[in-house]
C-alpha positions as CSV (number, residue, x, y, z in Angstrom):
1,X,-8.3,-16.0,17.0
2,X,-8.8,-12.3,17.1
3,X,-6.2,-9.7,16.5
4,X,-6.2,-6.7,18.8
5,X,-4.3,-3.7,17.7
6,X,-3.5,-0.8,20.0
7,X,-1.9,2.5,19.4
8,X,-1.8,5.7,21.3
9,X,-0.1,9.2,21.3
10,X,2.4,10.1,23.9
11,X,-0.5,10.9,26.4
12,X,-1.7,7.3,26.3
13,X,1.5,5.1,26.5
14,X,1.0,4.3,30.1
15,X,-2.6,3.3,29.6
16,X,-1.8,1.4,26.6
17,X,0.7,-0.5,28.4
18,X,-1.8,-1.5,31.1
19,X,-4.3,-2.5,28.6
20,X,-1.6,-4.6,26.8
21,X,-0.6,-6.3,30.0
22,X,-4.4,-7.0,31.0
23,X,-5.1,-8.5,27.5
24,X,-2.2,-10.9,27.9
25,X,-3.5,-12.2,31.1
26,X,-5.4,-15.6,30.2
27,X,-8.0,-14.8,32.9
28,X,-8.8,-11.5,31.3
29,X,-11.3,-13.0,29.1
30,X,-11.1,-17.0,28.8
31,X,-13.6,-17.4,26.2
32,X,-11.6,-15.3,23.5
33,X,-8.4,-16.4,22.1
34,X,-6.4,-13.2,21.1
35,X,-3.3,-12.0,19.3
36,X,-2.4,-8.6,20.6
37,X,0.0,-5.9,18.6
38,X,1.2,-3.0,20.3
39,X,1.7,-0.5,17.3
40,X,3.4,2.1,19.4
41,X,4.8,4.6,20.5
42,X,6.9,3.0,23.2
43,X,7.9,6.3,25.0
44,X,6.3,9.4,26.2
45,X,8.1,11.8,23.8
46,X,5.7,14.1,21.9
47,X,4.0,12.5,18.9
48,X,1.1,13.3,16.6
49,X,-2.0,11.2,17.3
50,X,-3.1,11.2,13.6
51,X,-0.1,9.3,12.6
52,X,-0.6,6.5,15.2
53,X,-4.5,6.5,14.3
54,X,-3.5,5.9,10.6
55,X,-1.0,3.1,11.5
56,X,-3.8,1.2,13.4
57,X,-6.6,2.0,10.6
58,X,-4.4,0.6,8.0
59,X,-4.0,-2.8,9.9
60,X,-7.9,-3.0,9.8
61,X,-8.1,-1.8,6.2
62,X,-10.4,-4.4,4.2
63,X,-12.0,-5.8,7.1
64,X,-15.8,-5.2,7.5
65,X,-17.7,-6.0,10.7
66,X,-21.2,-5.2,9.1
67,X,-22.9,-8.4,10.0
68,X,-26.3,-9.9,8.1
69,X,-29.7,-8.9,9.5
70,X,-29.5,-11.7,11.8
71,X,-27.7,-11.2,15.3
72,X,-24.0,-12.3,15.1
73,X,-23.3,-15.8,16.1
74,X,-19.4,-15.1,16.4
75,X,-17.1,-12.9,18.2
76,X,-15.6,-9.8,17.0
77,X,-12.7,-10.7,14.7
78,X,-10.1,-7.8,14.6
79,X,-10.4,-4.5,16.2
80,X,-8.4,-1.5,17.5
81,X,-7.9,0.3,20.6
82,X,-6.7,4.0,20.3
83,X,-5.7,6.1,23.2
84,X,-4.9,9.9,23.4
85,X,-5.4,12.6,26.2
86,X,-9.1,12.8,25.6
87,X,-9.7,10.0,23.2
88,X,-11.4,12.7,20.9
89,X,-8.5,13.5,18.5
90,X,-8.0,9.7,17.9
91,X,-11.6,8.9,17.4
92,X,-12.1,12.0,15.0
93,X,-9.1,10.7,12.7
94,X,-10.0,7.2,12.9
95,X,-13.4,8.0,11.6
96,X,-12.1,9.6,8.5
97,X,-11.4,6.0,7.2
98,X,-14.3,4.5,5.4
99,X,-13.8,1.0,6.9
100,X,-13.6,2.3,10.6
101,X,-16.4,2.8,13.1
102,X,-14.5,4.3,16.1
103,X,-16.4,4.7,19.2
104,X,-15.2,7.2,22.1
105,X,-16.2,5.3,25.1
106,X,-16.3,6.5,28.8
107,X,-18.3,3.9,30.5
108,X,-19.0,0.0,29.8
109,X,-22.6,0.6,29.0
110,X,-21.4,3.2,26.1
111,X,-18.9,0.4,24.8
112,X,-21.7,-2.3,24.9
113,X,-23.9,-0.1,22.8
114,X,-21.3,1.0,20.4
115,X,-20.7,-2.9,19.8
116,X,-24.5,-3.8,19.7
117,X,-25.9,-0.8,17.8
118,X,-23.1,0.6,15.8
119,X,-20.9,-2.5,15.1
120,X,-17.7,-0.4,16.2
121,X,-14.5,-1.9,15.2
122,X,-12.2,0.7,17.0
123,X,-12.4,1.6,20.7
124,X,-11.2,5.1,21.7
125,X,-10.3,5.9,25.2
126,X,-9.1,9.2,26.8
127,X,-6.2,8.4,29.2
128,X,-6.5,11.9,31.1
129,X,-10.3,11.7,31.6
130,X,-11.2,8.1,32.4
131,X,-10.0,5.9,35.4
132,X,-7.4,3.4,34.0
133,X,-9.1,0.4,35.8
134,X,-12.5,1.4,34.4
135,X,-10.8,1.4,30.9
136,X,-9.8,-2.3,31.4
137,X,-13.5,-3.0,32.1
138,X,-14.5,-1.0,29.0
139,X,-11.9,-3.0,26.7
140,X,-13.4,-6.2,28.2
141,X,-17.0,-5.2,27.6
142,X,-16.2,-4.0,24.1
143,X,-14.4,-7.2,22.9
144,X,-17.1,-9.6,24.3
145,X,-20.1,-7.7,23.0
146,X,-21.5,-8.8,19.6
147,X,-23.5,-6.8,17.0
148,X,-27.1,-7.3,17.1
149,X,-27.6,-6.8,13.5
150,X,-31.3,-6.5,12.6
151,X,-32.7,-3.0,12.3
152,X,-29.0,-1.8,13.5
153,X,-27.5,-3.3,10.4
154,X,-29.5,-1.0,8.0
155,X,-28.6,2.0,10.1
156,X,-24.8,1.0,10.2
157,X,-24.9,0.7,6.4
158,X,-26.0,4.3,6.1
159,X,-22.9,5.6,8.1
160,X,-20.7,6.2,5.2
161,X,-21.6,9.1,2.9
162,X,-22.4,8.4,-0.7
163,X,-21.8,11.7,-2.4
164,X,-23.5,12.2,-5.7
């Protein structure tokens, strides 16, 4: 059972709701059992996106997706979806957390590569710049694509800075 955490700012509430409903549909991805958590907000009243990015990142704290050199044999365990107007603010904030590899995706191909090559564990979407139906397909691609490991694992291991 994978846990999927969703959070947005006020600009992403509508898209977050649509994604939540899609994820609840048993036909969305029959092969993946999932538990979905909407971390808010529930209204379109103005909020600050960093606050909601932090709430989601704390839920994923301590969970690492970095796989061995061999291709992953199991699906992604827990991951997050962050939504704001452009997706950029959420992505920037989420990537401040050491254990997060947030990917701003605008096509299914970008989502696939973010998972296969970068072992991304948070998907960021822009509710004002991407068609909402396309976002549903991007989510499905993200959650059903596994990290390839191999040469990509050594690169992913270099993402976090080790300052002297």
